[in-house]
C-alpha positions in Angstrom: 0.0 -0.1 0.0 3.0 2.3 0.6 3.4 2.6 -3.3 -0.1 4.0 -3.7 -0.8 7.7 -3.8 -3.9 10.0 -4.0 -3.8 9.9 -7.8 -4.5 6.3 -7.8 -7.8 6.8 -6.1 -9.0 9.9 -7.8 -11.8 8.0 -9.4 -13.5 7.7 -6.0 -13.1 11.2 -4.9 -16.3 12.5 -6.5 -18.4 9.7 -5.1 -16.9 10.5 -1.6 -18.2 14.0 -1.7 -21.3 13.9 -3.9 -21.9 10.3 -5.0 -22.6 6.9 -3.8 -20.6 7.1 -0.6 -21.1 10.7 0.2 -22.2 11.5 3.8 -25.9 12.1 2.7 -25.9 8.8 0.8 -24.3 6.9 3.6 -26.9 8.1 6.1 -29.6 7.1 3.7 -27.9 3.6 3.3 -27.7 3.2 7.1 -31.4 3.9 7.3 -32.2 1.1 4.7 -29.7 -1.2 6.5 -31.5 -0.5 9.8 -34.9 -1.4 8.4 -33.6 -4.7 6.9 -31.7 -5.6 10.3 -34.7 -4.7 12.3 -36.8 -7.2 10.3 -34.2 -10.0 10.5 -33.5 -9.5 14.2 -37.1 -8.8 15.1 -38.1 -12.1 13.5 -35.4 -13.8 15.5 -36.3 -12.2 18.8 -40.0 -13.1 18.2 -38.8 -16.7 17.6 -37.2 -16.5 21.1 -39.8 -14.7 23.1 -43.1 -15.8 21.5 -45.4 -17.7 23.7 -45.6 -20.6 21.4 -41.8 -21.0 20.9 -39.8 -23.9 22.3 -36.9 -21.7 23.2 -37.6 -18.9 25.6 -35.3 -16.1 26.6 -34.5 -17.8 30.0 -33.2 -20.8 28.2 -30.9 -18.9 25.8 -27.2 -19.4 26.3 -25.1 -16.4 27.5 -23.6 -16.2 24.0 -27.0 -15.7 22.4 -28.2 -13.3 25.0 -25.1 -11.2 24.4 -25.8 -11.3 20.6 -29.2 -9.9 21.1 -28.0 -7.2 23.5 -25.2 -6.2 21.2 -27.9 -6.0 18.4 -29.8 -3.6 20.4 -26.9 -1.4 21.2 -25.8 -1.3 17.5 -29.3 -0.4 16.6 -29.2 2.7 19.0 -25.8 3.8 17.7 -27.0 3.3 14.1 -30.1 5.5 14.8 -27.8 8.1 16.4 -25.6 8.1 13.3 -28.5 8.6 11.0 -30.1 11.5 13.0 -27.1 13.4 14.2 -24.1 12.6 12.0 -24.5 15.1 9.1 -21.1 14.5 7.6 -20.3 18.3 7.4 -17.1 18.0 9.2 -14.1 15.8 8.4 -14.3 13.7 11.6 -18.0 13.1 11.2 -17.4 12.0 7.6 -14.7 9.5 8.7 -17.1 8.1 11.4 -19.8 7.7 8.8 -17.6 5.9 6.3 -16.1 3.5 8.9 -19.7 2.8 10.3 -20.9 2.1 6.8 -18.4 -0.7 6.4 -19.2 -2.1 9.9 -23.0 -2.0 9.4 -22.8 -3.5 5.9 -21.0 -6.5 7.5 -23.7 -6.6 10.2 -26.3 -6.5 7.4 -25.2 -9.8 5.9 -24.7 -11.5 9.4 -28.2 -10.6 10.8 -30.2 -13.1 8.6 -28.0 -15.9 9.9 -29.1 -15.0 13.5 -32.7 -15.6 12.3 -31.8 -18.9 10.7 -30.0 -20.0 13.9 -33.1 -19.2 16.0 -35.3 -21.2 13.6 -33.0 -24.0 14.0 -33.1 -23.8 17.7 -36.8 -23.9 17.7 -36.7 -27.2 15.8 -34.0 -28.4 18.3 -31.6 -28.7 15.3 -29.2 -25.9 16.2 -26.3 -28.4 16.7 -26.7 -29.5 13.1 -27.0 -26.1 11.5 -24.5 -24.2 13.6 -21.5 -25.7 11.8 -22.8 -24.7 8.4 -23.5 -21.2 9.5 -20.1 -20.8 11.1 -18.5 -22.3 7.9 -20.3 -19.8 5.7 -19.3 -16.8 7.9 -15.6 -17.9 8.1 -15.3 -18.4 4.3 -17.2 -15.1 3.8 -14.5 -13.4 5.9 -11.7 -15.1 4.0 -13.3 -14.1 0.7 -13.6 -10.4 1.8 -10.0 -10.2 3.0 -8.9 -11.8 -0.4 -11.0 -9.3 -2.3 -9.6 -6.3 -0.4 -6.0 -7.6 -0.7 -6.5 -8.3 -4.5 -7.8 -4.8 -5.1 -4.7 -3.2 -3.6 -2.4 -5.6 -5.2 -3.8 -4.8 -8.6 -3.4 -1.1 -8.1 0.2 -1.7 -7.0 0.8 -4.0 -10.0 -0.6 -1.4 -12.4 2.0 1.1 -11.2 4.9 -1.3 -11.6 4.0 -3.4 -14.6 1.0 -3.1 -16.8 1.4 -6.5 -18.3 1.7 -8.1 -14.9 -1.5 -6.5 -14.0 -3.3 -8.0 -17.0 -2.0 -11.5 -16.2 -3.3 -11.2 -12.6 -6.7 -10.2 -14.0 -6.9 -13.2 -16.2 -6.1 -15.6 -13.2 -8.4 -13.7 -10.7 -11.6 -15.3 -11.6 -10.2 -18.8 -11.0 -8.9 -17.8 -7.5 -12.2 -16.1 -6.8 -14.2 -19.2 -7.5 -12.0 -21.7 -5.4 -13.5 -20.7 -2.0 -17.1 -20.7 -3.4 -16.6 -24.2 -4.9 -15.2 -25.3 -1.7 -18.0 -23.9 0.3 -20.7 -25.4 -2.0 -19.1 -28.7 -1.8 -18.6 -28.8 1.8 -22.2 -27.7 2.6 -23.6 -30.2 0.1 -21.7 -33.0 1.6 -22.7 -32.1 5.1 -26.3 -31.7 4.2 -26.5 -35.2 2.6 -24.5 -36.9 5.3 -26.8 -35.5 8.1 -30.0 -36.2 6.2 -31.1 -32.4 6.1 -32.8 -32.6 2.7 -36.2 -32.7 4.5 -35.7 -29.3 5.9 -35.9 -27.4 2.7 -37.2 -24.2 4.1 -34.2 -23.5 6.3 -31.8 -24.8 3.6 -33.5 -22.5 1.1 -33.2 -19.5 3.5 -29.5 -20.3 4.0 -28.9 -20.5 0.3 -30.5 -17.1 -0.2 -28.6 -15.5 2.7 -25.3 -17.0 1.4 -25.9 -15.6 -2.1 -26.8 -12.2 -0.5 -23.6 -12.4 1.7 -21.4 -13.0 -1.5 -23.0 -10.2 -3.5 -22.8 -7.7 -0.7 -19.2 -8.5 0.3 -18.1 -7.9 -3.3 -20.0 -4.5 -3.3 -18.5 -3.6 0.1 -15.0 -3.2 -1.3 -16.0 0.3 -2.5 -17.1 1.2 1.0 -13.7 -0.1 2.5 -11.7 1.9 -0.1 -13.9 5.0 0.6 -13.1 4.7 4.3 -9.4 4.0 3.6 -9.2 7.2 1.5 -10.9 9.6 3.9 -8.6 8.3 6.8 -5.4 8.4 4.8 -5.8 11.3 2.4 -7.1 14.7 3.8 -7.8 15.9 0.2 -10.7 13.4 0.0 -12.5 14.8 2.9 -15.5 17.2 2.8 -13.3 20.0 4.2 -9.8 19.3 2.6 -6.8 20.8 4.2 -5.3 23.6 2.2 
């Protein structure tokens, strides 16, 4: 990253001030994220606290009680950011950009909380928990790979244009390896544990996994935006003279 300068990120400067990742658009995005997360976590909490559930709040483990409490705290912080953080100052812009990255990752994880609760209600949590954990871990690996790949491509383009093109040609193969491994592992696990009868949970898990992959790919722009406003003062709403 030390080879990269402000000129390498000029393409994103306009978006940071007036485009997709400007303070106003981030606040709008945080609001949309909050609605989606409220639905996912609301459904999960109703699954825990409803009178006809087999779980019950008192029967939850300390881990899951902590998860729901953290969700409530993050919801309050998110509401505060939307209402009070206008992004007119440099520090508020930095806070909004960092928060956008954090809450995007939260957005893709919240549906898996609901899936875990559904599995608890059917007394099948021990069976589905390894799948959920595997998806989240591989999603993290994929995100780290995409971020590293982005910076490596920028550095390669500064050093050797031909090398950059060769890296681009091989990128799709490397990109598909973790996805193929994930699909193969989950398929084998589902068949070996006889889970094909629970198609509703499996369908939700498949949709949430696809959503996770798509959002993680799109999140790279948010990560780059946060990186630029932190590192380069000229990218901020009030650039230093």
